[in-house]
C-alpha positions, 0 to 999 in steps of 0.5 A, a space after each residue: 407055150 413052149 409047143 407054141 409054132 408062131 414066137 413073135 411073128 416068127 415061124 421057128 418051124 422054119 428057122 435055119 440054122 448055120 453050120 460052125 462054118 457057115 457061122 465063121 465066115 459070116 462073123 468075119 463079114 459081119 465085121 467088115 461091115 457087110 450087114 447083109 451078113 449080120 442079120 443072116 447071122 441073126 437069123 441062122 442063130 435064132 433056133 440058139 435063143 430059142 433053146 436057151 429061153 426054154 430053161 426060163 419057161 417057169 418064171 411066169 413070163 411071155 415067151 415072146 418077152 423071153 425071146 426078144 431078150 435073148 436077141 438082145 443078147 445074141 446080136 451082143 455076142 455077134 458084136 462082140 465076138 473075137 474071130 482070131 479065138 479057138 472058141 465055136 461061136 454059140 459056146 460065147 453066145 449061149 452065156 451072153 444070151 442067159 446073161 441079157 434074160 437073167 438081167 431083164 429078170 432081176 430089172 422086173 423081179 418083186 424083190 427089191 435091193 438097195 440101189 448102191 447093191 444094184 449098181 454093183 451088180 450092174 457094174 459087175 455085169 459089165 466087167 463080166 462081159 468086158 471080160 468075156 469079150 477079151 478072153 472068150 469064157 466065162 471069166 472067175 469073180 477074183 477076175 471081175 472083183 481085180 478088174 473092178 478094184 473091189 474085195 471079192 465078197 463084194 462082188 459075191 454079195 452083189 450078185 447074190 442080192 439081185 438073182 432071181 429067187 427060185 420057186 419052191 416047186 421048179 422041178 431039178 431033176 425028171 426020169 420018167 416019173 414025177 418031177 423033183 423039184 426044191 421043195 423036194 431037197 430042202 428040209 429043216 435038220 433044226 426043226 424035226 419032229 423027234 427035236 420037238 420031242 426031245 425039247 418037250 421031255 427035256 422041259 418035263 425032265 428040268 421040271 421034276 428036278 429040284 432046285 438044288 439039282 437045277 443049279 448044280 446043272 447050271 453051274 457046271 454046264 451052263 457056267 461050266 466049273 468044276 465038281 470041286 468049284 460047284 462044291 465049294 459054292 452050293 456048300 456039298 462035298 466034291 463027292 456029292 456033287 458027283 453022285 448028284 451029278 449023276 443021278 440028276 443026268 439018269 433022271 434025265 436020260 430016263 426021260 428022253 
């Protein structure tokens, strides 16, 4: 699908690419109400949309749909771009196109979140676009939260809640050979084969201790008592507690 020449009825092989000077001139004309200049801007930046939607090619969505959504983001960028700012149009347009596609993917996601959380997230996205139009740059989370009048954490939680899931098989790096996927970088350090064997060995070692030895270990290492306190509770001397404790630990170490 990525090699498709025609998308949404548009022959991608014949798309024109505008130079920065042409783009700025057309933007100025478009701001003055020239509809022909606006149409030329849209057609002259469709390759930009194509380059962006390649990032989402493995999400299982039809490329035609992503292209149409990306064009909506492009049009928003054209209408909201501030020509008085010394920023390239593409620098401003790419995040707008990406944001529009991500919003579309979130709305069509199988993962459901609460209505209030979704409302907060969309409000944050609206404020983000407003700040982008005003400042011509990507706003920080703190700036979005301040504009909304909420805590930073609320913005983070809301945006995380509607973030689209990432496939474990999504490639993150490829250098000629097999692609490195997300699952290759994710591992459970708490449930490895070594940890399972260690737990089994620990249970076996504990099962071979006497009731008094188990009680001494529990008082020392679970309750945090000193050897003198254990001695008084068990009814033996502190020296006996020290000797028993050392012997028990040696037994356990020999099993691990």
